[in-house]
N, C-alpha and C positions, 0 to 999 in steps of 0.2 A: 430369201436369196437361195439359190440352187447352185451346187457345184456337179460338171459333168466330166467324169475322167474317161477319156478314149486313148486306146494305146494299141501299140503294134509291137509285139517282142519276139523276138527270133525265138525258133523252138526246135532247132533243128538237132541239137545235142542234148544230152541228158541233164548237164548243168544248166543249160539255157531253159529246158523244160522246169526244171525245179526253181530257178530264178523267175518263169514267168507264174508259175503256181503260187510261191510264195508272195507275190505280188499280189495277184488276184484275192489272196487269203487276208493280207493285210488289209486291203480296201475294204471286204466284209467285216473284218474286226474294226475298222473305224466307223462302222454302220452305214456304209454305202451298200445300195443293192443293185442286182445286175439288171440291166435293161438287155444288154446282150452280151456275148461272150466276151467283147474287150469294150465294153462302154456300161458305165457305172454312175448312179446317180446318188445324192444326198443333198437333204436340205441343212441350211446353216442358218442360223439364228441371225446372224450380222456379218459385218465385214471382218470382225476380228475374229470370230469363229471359223470363217472361211479360210482368213490366213494361217490360222494354227493347223486347219487340215490340209492346207498345201504344203506347209512345213513338214507335216508327218508322211504326206504323200512321197515328197522328195526323199524323205530318209528311207523309205521303202523300197525306191524305185531300183529296178535292176541295173547293172554297169551298162548294157546295152539296149538297142531299140528305142521307141520313141513313145512319149508320154505327152498328152494334151489335157490341161485342166483347164476348162471353161467355165465361168461365173455367168449365171443370168439371174433374172429378177423373178420373182413370183408371177408378174404378168406375163413374162415371156414363155415361164414355164406353162402356164395355163394355155398358150397358145399351140403347145405342140399337137401334131395329128398323129395318132397312131394307126396302124392299118395291120390286121393279121390275115394273109391272103390279099383279097380286094375289099375286104369289108372292114370298114371303119371303127374302131375300138371306142368306149366314151374318154374324154379326154381325163388327163390327169389330174388328181385332186390335191391341193396343198395342204399339209399336215394341218389340224386344227390347233387352236392356241389353249393352252393349259391356264386355267385358272386357279390361284392360288389363294386360299383361304387365311 
């Protein structure tokens, strides 16, 4: 399962910019990677982990602005098409499964 966080936060005043930056840093600290400036992605091992991450995201949200958290399956994630300019990039890969001995 994948989490995609999309947000539009106000950045007109210095406190708003600070809150937006703090939120982005919180996402990075939670293990998200930046896809675009206000789009972050992270793999979750299951529904329980995804729900826990959603609660942590809620705790880090600024007082104003709009945040969406979208959950998609591995199959849906593999079907993402990515373009840089007009050239298509290779599709995203799911993280490999760890084997414990």
